[in-house]
ROFIGU-546510 format. One record per residue (C-alpha): residue number from 0; residue in one letter; x, y, z. Coordinates in Angstrom, 1 decimal. Each point is the difference from the previous one (the first is absolute). Layout:
{zake NUM, 'A', {X, Y, Z}}
...
***
This chain:
{zake 0, 'M', {0.0, 0.0, 0.0}}
{zake 1, 'S', {1.4, 3.4, -1.0}}
{zake 2, 'Y', {0.1, 2.5, 3.0}}
{zake 3, 'Q', {0.9, 3.6, -0.4}}
{zake 4, 'T', {0.6, 2.6, 2.7}}
{zake 5, 'I', {-0.5, 3.7, -0.8}}
{zake 6, 'R', {0.9, 2.8, 2.5}}
{zake 7, 'L', {-2.7, 2.7, -0.1}}
{zake 8, 'I', {2.6, 2.7, 0.7}}
{zake 9, 'D', {1.8, -1.0, -3.2}}
{zake 10, 'L', {-3.2, 0.5, -2.0}}
{zake 11, 'T', {-1.1, 3.3, 1.6}}
{zake 12, 'K', {3.4, 1.6, 1.0}}
{zake 13, 'C', {-1.9, 1.2, 3.1}}
{zake 14, 'D', {-0.5, -1.3, 3.6}}
{zake 15, 'F', {-3.3, 1.8, 0.7}}
{zake 16, 'I', {-2.5, -0.5, -2.9}}
{zake 17, 'L', {-3.4, 1.6, -0.2}}
{zake 18, 'G', {-2.9, 0.2, -2.4}}
{zake 19, 'S', {-1.8, -1.7, -2.8}}
{zake 20, 'L', {2.2, 1.6, -2.7}}
{zake 21, 'N', {3.2, -1.4, 1.6}}
{zake 22, 'G', {-1.8, -3.3, 0.2}}
{zake 23, 'D', {-0.9, 0.0, -3.7}}
{zake 24, 'M', {3.7, 0.8, -0.8}}
{zake 25, 'A', {1.2, -2.8, 2.3}}
{zake 26, 'L', {-2.4, -2.5, -1.6}}
{zake 27, 'E', {1.4, 0.7, -3.4}}
{zake 28, 'S', {3.6, -0.2, 1.3}}
{zake 29, 'L', {-0.9, -3.2, 1.8}}
{zake 30, 'R', {-1.5, -1.5, -3.1}}
{zake 31, 'S', {3.0, 0.8, -2.1}}
{zake 32, 'N', {2.5, -1.4, 2.6}}
{zake 33, 'I', {-1.7, -3.3, 0.5}}
{zake 34, 'N', {1.6, -3.0, -1.7}}
{zake 35, 'V', {-2.7, -1.7, -2.1}}
{zake 36, 'Q', {1.0, -3.5, 1.3}}
{zake 37, 'S', {-0.4, 1.1, 3.7}}
{zake 38, 'K', {-2.8, -1.9, 1.8}}
{zake 39, 'V', {0.6, 1.8, 3.3}}
{zake 40, 'I', {0.8, 3.7, 0.5}}
{zake 41, 'E', {1.3, 1.1, 3.4}}
{zake 42, 'I', {-0.3, 3.7, 0.5}}
{zake 43, 'S', {2.4, 1.2, 2.6}}
{zake 44, 'F', {-0.8, 3.0, 2.1}}
{zake 45, 'Q', {3.5, 0.2, 1.4}}
{zake 46, 'N', {1.0, 3.6, 0.8}}
{zake 47, 'I', {-3.6, 1.2, -0.8}}
{zake 48, 'R', {-1.1, 2.4, 2.8}}
{zake 49, 'G', {-3.6, 0.4, -1.2}}
{zake 50, 'V', {-2.6, -0.4, -2.7}}
{zake 51, 'D', {-3.6, 0.9, -0.1}}
{zake 52, 'A', {-3.0, -2.2, -0.9}}
{zake 53, 'C', {-0.6, 1.8, -3.3}}
{zake 54, 'F', {3.6, -0.8, -1.1}}
{zake 55, 'V', {-0.4, -3.7, 1.0}}
{zake 56, 'R', {-3.4, -0.3, -1.6}}
{zake 57, 'N', {1.2, 1.4, -3.4}}
{zake 58, 'S', {3.3, -1.9, -0.1}}
{zake 59, 'I', {0.7, -3.2, 1.9}}
{zake 60, 'A', {-3.6, -1.0, 0.7}}
{zake 61, 'T', {-1.0, 0.7, -3.6}}
{zake 62, 'Y', {2.9, -2.2, -1.2}}
{zake 63, 'A', {-1.0, -2.8, 2.4}}
{zake 64, 'K', {-3.6, 0.2, -1.2}}
{zake 65, 'L', {0.9, 0.1, -3.7}}
{zake 66, 'F', {2.1, -3.1, 0.2}}
{zake 67, 'C', {-2.1, -1.8, 2.7}}
{zake 68, 'G', {0.3, -3.8, -0.5}}
{zake 69, 'K', {2.9, 0.4, -2.5}}
{zake 70, 'V', {2.7, 1.7, 2.1}}
{zake 71, 'G', {0.3, 0.0, 3.8}}
{zake 72, 'V', {0.8, 3.3, 1.7}}
{zake 73, 'V', {1.5, 0.1, 3.4}}
{zake 74, 'I', {1.2, 3.1, 2.0}}
{zake 75, 'S', {3.1, -0.1, 2.2}}
{zake 76, 'H', {2.1, 2.3, 2.2}}
{zake 77, 'V', {-2.9, 2.1, 1.3}}
{zake 78, 'E', {1.5, 2.0, 2.8}}
{zake 79, 'N', {-3.0, 1.8, 1.7}}
{zake 80, 'I', {-3.6, -0.4, 0.8}}
{zake 81, 'D', {-1.1, 3.1, -2.0}}
{zake 82, 'V', {1.3, -1.7, -3.2}}
{zake 83, 'I', {-1.8, -3.3, 0.9}}
{zake 84, 'E', {-3.3, 1.9, 0.5}}
{zake 85, 'N', {0.3, 1.8, -3.3}}
{zake 86, 'L', {0.9, -3.3, -1.7}}
{zake 87, 'I', {-3.1, -1.6, 1.5}}
{zake 88, 'Y', {-2.2, 2.9, -1.1}}
{zake 89, 'G', {1.4, 0.1, -3.6}}
{zake 90, 'F', {-0.2, -3.8, -0.5}}
{zake 91, 'N', {-3.5, -0.1, 1.5}}
{zake 92, 'A', {-1.1, 2.7, -2.5}}
{zake 93, 'K', {1.1, -2.3, -2.8}}
{zake 94, 'S', {-1.3, -3.2, 1.6}}
{zake 95, 'A', {3.5, -1.4, -0.4}}
{zake 96, 'P', {1.7, -2.4, 2.4}}
{zake 97, 'L', {2.6, 1.5, 2.3}}
{zake 98, 'L', {2.8, -2.2, 1.2}}
{zake 99, 'I', {2.8, 1.5, 2.0}}
{zake 100, 'K', {3.2, -1.9, 0.5}}
{zake 101, 'N', {1.4, 0.7, 3.5}}
{zake 102, 'T', {3.6, 0.2, 1.1}}
{zake 103, 'D', {-0.5, -3.0, 2.4}}
{zake 104, 'G', {-0.7, -2.3, -2.9}}
{zake 105, 'S', {-3.8, 0.0, 0.5}}
{zake 106, 'T', {-2.6, 1.5, -2.4}}
{zake 107, 'T', {-3.1, 2.0, 0.9}}
{zake 108, 'V', {-3.0, -0.2, -2.3}}
{zake 109, 'Y', {-2.5, 2.8, 0.3}}
{zake 110, 'S', {-3.4, -1.4, -1.2}}
{zake 111, 'E', {-3.6, -0.8, 0.8}}
{zake 112, 'L', {0.5, -3.7, -0.6}}
{zake 113, 'T', {-2.1, -2.6, 1.8}}
{zake 114, 'T', {1.6, -2.1, 2.7}}
{zake 115, 'G', {0.1, -3.0, -2.4}}
{zake 116, 'A', {1.6, 2.0, -2.7}}
{zake 117, 'K', {2.6, 1.3, 2.5}}
{zake 118, 'A', {0.9, -3.6, 1.1}}
{zake 119, 'L', {0.2, -1.1, -3.6}}
{zake 120, 'L', {2.2, 2.9, -1.0}}
{zake 121, 'S', {2.3, -0.5, 3.0}}
{zake 122, 'Y', {0.3, -3.7, -1.0}}
{zake 123, 'V', {0.9, 0.9, -3.6}}
{zake 124, 'Y', {2.6, 2.6, 1.1}}
{zake 125, 'S', {1.8, -2.7, 2.0}}
{zake 126, 'K', {0.5, -2.1, -3.1}}
{zake 127, 'N', {1.8, 0.4, -3.3}}
{zake 128, 'E', {-3.0, -1.2, -1.9}}
{zake 129, 'T', {-3.5, -1.4, 0.8}}
{zake 130, 'S', {-2.6, -1.9, -2.0}}
{zake 131, 'T', {-3.7, -0.6, 0.4}}
{zake 132, 'H', {0.9, -3.6, 1.0}}
{zake 133, 'Q', {2.1, 1.2, 2.9}}
{zake 134, 'I', {-2.7, 2.3, 1.3}}
{zake 135, 'V', {-2.6, -2.8, -0.2}}
{zake 136, 'K', {2.4, -2.3, 1.9}}
{zake 137, 'D', {1.1, 2.5, 2.7}}
{zake 138, 'F', {-3.2, 2.1, 0.4}}
{zake 139, 'G', {-2.6, -2.8, -0.5}}
{zake 140, 'L', {-1.8, 2.0, -2.7}}
{zake 141, 'S', {-1.6, -1.4, -3.1}}
{zake 142, 'A', {2.0, 0.4, -3.2}}
{zake 143, 'P', {-2.4, 2.6, -1.5}}
{zake 144, 'N', {-0.1, 2.0, 3.2}}
{zake 145, 'A', {3.9, 0.0, 0.4}}
{zake 146, 'S', {0.4, 0.9, -3.7}}
{zake 147, 'A', {-2.5, 2.9, 0.3}}
{zake 148, 'K', {1.7, 1.4, 3.1}}
{zake 149, 'L', {3.5, -0.1, -1.6}}
{zake 150, 'K', {-1.4, 1.6, -3.2}}
{zake 151, 'K', {-1.6, 2.7, 2.0}}
{zake 152, 'L', {3.2, 0.9, 1.8}}
{zake 153, 'H', {1.9, -0.1, -3.3}}
{zake 154, 'K', {-2.5, 2.3, -1.8}}
{zake 155, 'A', {0.0, 2.4, 3.0}}
{zake 156, 'G', {3.8, 0.3, -0.4}}
{zake 157, 'Y', {1.4, -1.9, 3.0}}
{zake 158, 'L', {1.4, -3.0, -1.9}}
{zake 159, 'L', {1.7, -0.9, -3.3}}
{zake 160, 'A', {-1.3, -2.9, -2.1}}
{zake 161, 'D', {1.5, -2.2, -2.7}}
{zake 162, 'K', {-1.9, -2.4, -2.1}}
{zake 163, 'R', {1.7, -3.4, -0.5}}
{zake 164, 'E', {-0.8, -3.6, -0.7}}
{zake 165, 'A', {-1.6, -1.9, 2.8}}
{zake 166, 'P', {1.5, -3.4, 1.1}}
{zake 167, 'T', {-3.4, -1.6, -0.7}}
{zake 168, 'G', {-0.3, 1.6, -3.5}}
{zake 169, 'G', {-1.5, 3.3, -1.0}}
{zake 170, 'L', {1.1, 3.4, 1.3}}
{zake 171, 'E', {0.2, 1.4, 3.5}}
{zake 172, 'Y', {1.2, 3.2, 1.6}}
{zake 173, 'A', {3.0, 0.2, 2.3}}
{zake 174, 'Y', {-0.3, 3.0, 2.4}}
{zake 175, 'S', {3.0, 1.7, 1.5}}
{zake 176, 'P', {0.6, 2.9, 2.3}}
{zake 177, 'F', {1.9, 3.1, -1.0}}
{zake 178, 'F', {2.7, -1.2, 2.3}}
{zake 179, 'K', {0.2, -2.7, 2.7}}
{zake 180, 'C', {-0.7, 1.4, 3.4}}
{zake 181, 'C', {-0.1, -1.7, 3.4}}
{zake 182, 'T', {-2.4, 2.4, 1.6}}
{zake 183, 'L', {-2.9, 1.8, -1.7}}
{zake 184, 'N', {-1.7, 2.5, 2.2}}
{zake 185, 'H', {-3.5, 1.2, -0.9}}
{zake 186, 'Q', {-1.3, 3.5, 0.7}}
{zake 187, 'T', {-3.4, 1.3, -0.9}}
{zake 188, 'L', {-0.2, 3.2, -2.1}}
{zake 189, 'L', {-0.6, 3.3, 1.8}}
***
């Protein structure tokens, strides 16, 4: 899987970024700096002192929504609570999934997922890859129910999916996290 890290400060040349117009410009810069083979984009907020929700909405959250289900977007190196709150507002405005990679190796997911979806997502993020068959076996769900839950998380932008031949014939999807993570914390949206 191709993984690319982009430092926001390198795109914007500024450590305090405000407004929709700056968000629009950052979105274009982001789109032109992404490797087309990248399946996961990590956007580092290292050395960023502040952003507002309008900037986040028009840049990173828009990018995450545009490529939802095709490219995973994860945020890292967030250094203060004000930035986190503005990320939450911006991603919520676009109905895009917000995953923040923490310095302790854990990840925080800000969402309105159900308890069952949270458990399933935590399970998938602890593995390199998961199939419907594994979910049926480990969660005791029916195959159609397990498949529907995985597809829903994929379409919502929380997982990647690859179609491949099933051992029993036909095709199946293999679902993978944006990165393997031992601890997935879940926070509700503000």
